[in-house]
N, C-alpha and C positions, 0 to 999 in steps of 0.2 A: 198754199196758193198765194201767190203775190200781185197786188193790183199796183200797176205802176202809174203814177200820176205826177204833173209838176205844172205848177202855174208861176209866173212871173209877173209882177205888177208895177206899172210904173210909180204909184203912190209909195212903194216901198222904200224910194229913196228919200234921204232927209230933205232934199229940196223940193220932191214931189213933181219932177218934170223930167229928167234927164232921157230916162227910158222912152219917152215919148218924142225924143229929138230927131229920129231918123227922118229923112225925107227920101222920096221914093223918086226916080228918073226912069225912063226908058225911051230908045230912038223908035220903038216899034208901037202898034196900037197894042199888041198883047204878045205876051210870052208864055211858052208852055214848056215844062220840063218834067222829066219820067221821074217817078219815085219809086222807092222800094218798101217793101212791108218789113217789119220786125217781128220778134217773136211775141209781141202782145198786138199783133195786128195794125201797129201805129204806121204812118207813112213817113218816110225819111226822104229829104228832097237833098241835092247837092248843091251846096252854096260856096262859093268864092270870097275868101275874107282878104283885103288887103292883095288881091291879086292872085292869092295861094288857093291850093285846094285842088278838087272840091272837097269839102267837108260834109259829112253826113249829119244833117241836124233833123230833129223830129219836128214835123209840121204840127204846131200845136195852137189851136184856136183858142186854147185857155190860157193862153199867154198874151200880153199887149206888148212885151218886149223880147228880145233874144237873149240867150245865154250860151257861154261856151264853156267846156271842160278845162280844167288845169292843163292837161296834155296839149290841148290844141293851143291855149295861150303860150304854153312854152315853146311850141313848134313854130308859132309866128313871131317869137322874140320879145314879148310882153314880159315884163318882171313886174314883182309887186312893190318894188321901189318906186315911191311916188304914186301910185295907183290911187284912185278914188276908193271909198269904202262905201258900200251901199246898203241898205236892209232889203233883203231877198225875202218876199213874201211868198210862201209855197203852198200846197194843198194842206200839208201836214204841221206847219209852223213857220217862223221866220228866224232868220239869222243874218248877221253882217258878214258881208262878204267884200274881196277885192273886185273893182271894176276896172276895165280898159276901154279906151275908145278906138274903135277901128276908122280907118280912113274911109273904108268902102266895104260894102258887103253886095254880092251879085247874086241874084237868083234868076238865071237865063239872061235876058236882057234888060232886066231891072235892077237897078242899082240903089242901095240904100247907104247914104253918106252920114257920116258923124254918128255912127251907131255906138251908144254906150254898150258894152257886153260885160255884164256879171260873170265872175270865174266861180263855177260851180264844181265841187270836189268829185261828183259822180253823175254823170250825164245819162247814166241808165242804158244797161245791156249793150255797152260798147258805142254808143251814140257819140257824136262830137259834140252835142248840145241841143239847142231848142230854137226853132225859127217861129218867132210870135207874129201869127199873120194880122194880129190887130194893128200892126206898124203901118199897114197899108190905108191910111187916111185917103178917103176918096177914091179907092180902088175897089174892084170886083174880084173875088177870088172864087174861082172853080177848083173844088177838090173832087178829083174822079176817083173813087174808091176802087171800082173793079177794072179800070184800064191802068191805073198807078200813074197817075199825073197831077200837076197842080198849073192852072193858067191863072196869070194876073193880067187884069186889063183896066180900062177906065170904067167908072161908074156911068151906067147908062140905063134909061127907062125900059121896063120889061116887054118885050113885043112877042116873043114868041115863046111858049111855056115848054113845049118840047117833052112833055111829061113829067114837068117839075109840078109840085105842089107847094105853094107859098105858106109858111107859117109865121105869125106874128112873132117879132123878136124885139127884145129891150137891149141895146147896146149901151146903155147908160153906166153899167157896172164896169168901169175902167176899158170899156169897149169889149168885154166879154159877152158872149152870145147867151142870153137868158131867155127862156121860152115858158110858157105856161103850158104844162101837160096835165094829163088826167090819169090815174091809176085807181083801178076798182069804183070809178066815178067821181073820184076825190081829186080836187084840184090840187097839183104839185109844181112848184117852181123847179126848173132845171137849167143848168148850164151846159152847153154843148161843148165838149172837151175832146178834141182829137189827139190830145197829147196824154191822154188817160187810158190804160189799156181796159180798165175794168169801170163799172158803173158803182158809184158810192152815194150812199143815202144816210141821212141825218137820223137821231133817236126819234123824232115825230114821224118820219119815214117807217121806221122799224115799229111805232106803235100803231100807225095806220094799216099795218099789214100783219099786225098780230095773230088775227084770227084765220090768217090763210098760208102762214108759213109751216115748214115742216118743224117738228119738236126741236131738231138740232141743226146745226149748220156748221160748215167746215170755218176753222180759224184761219185769218189771213194777214198779211202785212201789206199795209198802204204807203208806198215809198214816194216822197217828194223831191223838189229840188233841193231842199235842206236837209241836214243830217237826221232831221226828227222823224222817226218811224210809227205810225200808227197802227194799233192792232183793231182789225174788224173780224166781224164774223158774216160768212157769206150765205144767202139764202135765194132759191128761186124768185125771181120777179114777176108778178103778175104781167099781163100785156100793158104797155105803156100807149097811150093815146096821145099822138102829137099832131096837130091839125086833123087833116083827113087821113093821116097814116096809123097804123098800129105795128107795135114791135114785140114779137113774143119770143121767150125762150133766153131771157137776158137773166143773169144774176146779180143780186146788188150786195155789196159790202158794207154793214152798217158800222159808222164810227163817227164821232162828232168831231170831224178833222176841222183844223183852222179856218178853212176858206168858209164854210157855213157860218161861223161866228163873225168874221170880217165883213161879209156882206149881208149880215141881219137875216139869215137864214135859217136860225136854230129853232125859231118858235114854231115854224109850221113844216110840212112835210117837203122836203126838197132832195134833188137829185144832183148829182155831177155825172152826165151821161158821157160814158167812154168808148172806145172803139169796139167793145162787145156787141153794142147795139148799133153804133154808127156804121159799122163795118158792113150791115145789112144793107146799106143803100147803095145804089147805083152812083150817085154822086150827090154834091150838094154845093150851093153856091151862096156866100155871105158878101152882100153888097154893102161895104162901110160906107159909102157914099150915100146911098139911099136908105140905108138900116133897115136892108130886107134879108130874109132867110128863105131859101128854097131848096126843097128835097125832092130828089127823084128816086122812088122805088124800083128795085128789078122788076116787079111786074105790080100790077094793080090788084087788089083784092077786092073781092064783090061784096063782103061782108065783114065787119069785125069779129072776132073771136068772142065767145061768150065772157062776161065777167066772172070773176072768182067771187064766192059768196065772201062777204066780209063778217 
C-alpha cells in the first residue's frame, strides 16, 4: 500500500514569504469548475498557467502554495537557469528545489498573478502538480466531493447551513486547516489534507491505539512532495469524532513524518486526515476570510457508533 501525501509551505522559502505572494482576482462573484478523482481519491482541477493548459493539479488543502512538475515547467518554457532556489517542505521531509514565477494561473474565472511555483520531480500518479487552496486569502472555497467540483467565492457571513456542520478550525499553522478531533474519547489534533490519499498518525497516536489495533498491520510507503519516502505500518482506525460527525472505516499509517515535528505535533496524538476519510463527505467549505470550516455529510447519523475499548 502507498499513502500519497504532499504539503508545500510558504515558510519553506529562505525569505519566508514568496509562496504567499499570489493575489487572486475575478470578474465574477463566484467561479465553479469540474474536478476529477485520481487513483487515491484526490480531486484534480484544471488550471491554466500563463494562458496555457489546462494542467491537472491536485486540489490540496494541505498546501498554502502551489507547485508544478518538471514536465510542466519544460512545456511552459521555463529553464533552471536563473531560477530561484527554495526550501520545499513536504510531509516526509525537506529539500531545496528550483522555483519559477508564473505570470498568471487561472482556475475558472479567478486568476492568481505573480505565483511562485516550486518545481517538483514527481507530482504523483501523473498529476501536473498541486493547487494549494491556502493561497485564496479572504476567499471561500467549496470542495464538492460527490459531484466533483470546486467553487471559489468571496468570504461572507454564514446564513444557510444547508446540512453543513460547523467544525472549529485553526488556520494559524501556515493557513493549513487544523481541527480538534477525538478518537476513543481522547483529544487528537488533526490537519485536514485533501492532498493526501491516506490518513497518517504519529507515534503518540499509535500508542493511544495500542490496545485496539490488530496484532499486525500492513507495511506501506508515505510519499511526499520531496524525494524522501517514509515507511509506515497501517492499521484500522477507530471512529473519528469531528464536531458532531463520526467517521468510521478508515485506516491509519503510523509514521513520525516531518510535518508532525515541524508543527510541534510529535508529543501528543495527531493525525493527517486524508481523502480516505474526507471522501466520505458530501462537501466541505473552508472560508479563509472568516477562518471557518464546515462539513456536509452524505446523511445524518442518529447516534455515534460505540467506542472501541482502550
